C-alpha positions as CSV (number, residue, x, y, z in Angstrom):
1,M,-20.3,80.7,-52.3
2,S,-23.1,82.5,-53.9
3,Y,-26.6,82.8,-52.4
4,S,-28.3,81.0,-55.3
5,R,-25.8,78.1,-55.1
6,T,-26.4,77.8,-51.3
7,L,-30.2,77.7,-51.9
8,F,-29.7,75.0,-54.7
9,R,-27.7,72.8,-52.3
10,L,-30.1,73.3,-49.5
11,G,-32.9,72.3,-51.9
12,L,-31.1,69.1,-52.9
13,A,-30.6,68.2,-49.2
14,L,-34.2,68.8,-48.4
15,A,-35.4,66.9,-51.4
16,S,-33.3,63.9,-50.4
17,L,-34.9,64.0,-47.0
18,A,-38.4,64.0,-48.5
19,T,-37.7,61.0,-50.7
20,P,-39.2,57.8,-49.3
21,M,-36.5,55.4,-48.2
22,T,-36.5,51.7,-48.9
23,V,-35.1,49.6,-46.1
24,F,-34.0,46.1,-46.8
25,A,-33.4,43.6,-44.1
26,A,-29.9,42.2,-44.1
27,P,-29.8,38.5,-44.4
28,R,-28.8,36.6,-41.3
29,A,-25.0,36.1,-41.2
30,G,-23.9,32.9,-42.9
31,T,-27.2,32.1,-44.6
32,E,-26.0,33.0,-48.1
33,Q,-24.6,29.5,-48.8
34,I,-27.6,27.9,-47.2
35,D,-30.2,29.7,-49.3
36,G,-31.6,28.1,-52.4
37,S,-33.9,25.3,-53.6
38,Y,-33.8,21.9,-52.1
39,I,-35.5,18.9,-53.9
40,G,-36.3,15.5,-52.4
41,M,-38.9,13.5,-50.6
42,S,-41.2,13.9,-47.6
43,V,-41.8,10.4,-46.2
44,V,-44.2,9.3,-43.4
45,T,-42.0,7.5,-40.8
46,A,-44.6,7.1,-38.0
47,G,-48.4,7.4,-37.8
48,A,-49.2,6.1,-41.2
49,E,-51.5,3.5,-39.6
50,T,-53.9,6.4,-38.7
51,G,-54.5,7.2,-42.3
52,R,-54.4,11.0,-41.5
53,C,-50.7,11.4,-42.2
54,G,-51.0,11.5,-46.0
55,K,-48.7,9.8,-48.5
56,D,-45.1,10.2,-49.3
57,F,-44.4,12.8,-51.9
58,Q,-41.7,14.6,-53.8
59,M,-41.2,18.2,-52.7
60,T,-39.2,21.4,-53.2
61,A,-38.2,23.7,-50.3
62,K,-37.2,27.2,-51.1
63,V,-34.8,28.4,-48.4
64,A,-34.5,32.1,-48.0
65,D,-32.6,33.8,-45.2
66,G,-31.9,30.4,-43.7
67,E,-35.6,29.5,-43.4
68,F,-38.4,27.7,-45.2
69,L,-42.0,26.9,-44.3
70,Y,-43.3,23.3,-44.4
71,I,-47.1,23.2,-44.8
72,W,-48.4,20.0,-43.3
73,G,-51.8,19.8,-45.0
74,G,-54.8,17.6,-44.2
75,A,-56.8,17.7,-41.0
76,S,-54.0,19.2,-38.9
77,N,-53.4,22.4,-41.0
78,T,-49.9,22.8,-39.5
79,I,-47.3,25.2,-40.8
80,V,-43.8,24.5,-39.5
81,S,-41.1,27.3,-39.7
82,V,-37.9,25.4,-40.4
83,K,-34.7,27.3,-39.6
84,I,-31.2,26.3,-40.7
85,A,-28.4,27.8,-38.6
86,P,-25.0,28.7,-40.2
87,N,-23.5,25.6,-38.5
88,G,-26.1,23.4,-40.3
89,E,-28.3,22.7,-37.2
90,V,-32.0,22.6,-38.1
91,S,-34.7,23.6,-35.7
92,G,-38.3,24.8,-35.9
93,E,-41.8,24.7,-34.6
94,S,-45.3,25.1,-35.7
95,F,-47.5,28.1,-35.8
96,F,-51.1,28.8,-37.0
97,T,-52.1,25.3,-36.3
98,T,-54.9,23.3,-34.8
99,T,-52.3,20.7,-33.7
100,P,-49.9,22.3,-31.2
101,G,-46.4,21.2,-30.7
102,A,-45.1,20.2,-34.2
103,K,-41.3,20.4,-34.1
104,A,-38.5,20.2,-36.6
105,S,-35.0,19.0,-36.1
106,G,-32.2,17.9,-38.3
107,H,-28.9,18.8,-40.0
108,L,-27.5,20.3,-43.2
109,A,-24.3,18.7,-44.3
110,G,-22.9,20.0,-47.6
111,R,-25.8,19.9,-50.0
112,E,-27.8,17.3,-48.1
113,L,-30.6,18.5,-45.8
114,E,-32.2,15.9,-43.4
115,V,-35.1,17.1,-41.3
116,D,-37.5,15.2,-39.0
117,L,-40.9,16.8,-38.4
118,M,-42.7,15.5,-35.4
119,G,-46.4,16.2,-34.8
120,K,-49.5,14.5,-33.6
121,P,-50.1,11.8,-34.7
122,C,-47.6,11.9,-37.6
123,V,-43.8,12.0,-38.0
124,R,-42.2,12.8,-41.4
125,H,-38.7,12.8,-42.6
126,L,-37.5,15.2,-45.3
127,S,-34.5,14.1,-47.3
128,L,-33.6,16.9,-49.6
129,R,-30.6,17.9,-51.8
130,K,-29.7,21.5,-52.8
131,A,-30.5,21.9,-56.5
């Protein structure tokens, strides 16, 4: 191999090392079929008598990587990270909140996602269907 050809290959190799790399996180195993948009209702099932739980409303949850965030507005300012396992089990808990201890539980069966969100003083039920 000629000297100039060796230098050329060495230059290509060095150039590839200097190029910034983009690293993408691999999706969690089994979440590809779970991911997507789910549309349905968020309904107050307990605590409505306090007046602080808000009203029932139609909602959309965008599930990515087997997870979506439910923002529980109002006085509690609660964000619940809702995770859907490949077996359909739903779990989650609150973070960045003034009301500690909000939890999510439920199940995904086919295209139907049922989630109970329990916090103080409110309990909500999400009944969603994959769009």
